[in-house]
N, C-alpha and C positions, 0 to 999 in steps of 0.2 A: 410166716409172712403175715400173720394176723397182727393187727395193731400198727402196721406200717402202711405207707402209701404204696399200693400195689400197681399203680398206673403203668410205670415203665416195665415192670415184670409181666404184666398182662399183655402189653403191646408186643414185647419180645416173644411171648408164648403164641400170640396170634400170628405173628410173622412166621414163626417156626411151623405152625400148623398149615398155613397157606403155602409155604415153600414145600412142605411134605406133599401136599395135594398137587402142586405143580410138577414135582418129580414123578409122582404116580401117573398123572395125566400125560406127561411127556412120554413116559414108557409105553403106556397103552396106545397113545396116538402113533408112536413109532411102529408098533406092531400092526395096528389096524389100518394105517394109511396105505393105500395102494400106489399112490403117486408121490414121489419125493420132491418134485419140482427142482431137482438139482441141489437141494439143501441137505437132505438126509442121504446116507449111503444107500447104494443099491440093495435090493432085497437079497439077503444071504446071511451067512454066519455073523459077520460083523454087525449088521443092523440088528439082528435079533439078540445078540449078546449085549449090545448097548442098551436095548430096550429092557432086557432082564435086569441089567445092573441098575438102571434108573428105577425100576419097580422095587427092587430089593432095597435100594438106598432110601426111597420114599417111604417104604414100610418101616425101615429102621428109624427114620426121623419121626414118623407118626407114633411109633412105640415110645420113643424118648419123650415126645411131647405129652403123651398120655401119662407116663410116669411122673413128669413134672407137675401135671394137673393134680394127680393123686397126692403128691407130696405137699402141695399147697393147702389142701383141705384138712 
């Protein structure tokens, strides 16, 4: 990536990191929130499995973004 205009690549990387943090935050909020306001499923296996899937996917995306950052330098 050296010697090229890295603007679009950096923007894509920034969006990937922000999306990763959104997935992680959504999973944590799903576990931590006590009231669902009719939007989230009721507390139980479905709710916690969805939260764990969001956290795992967010972690996977953060790892991929980290690898992309390492490959650029």
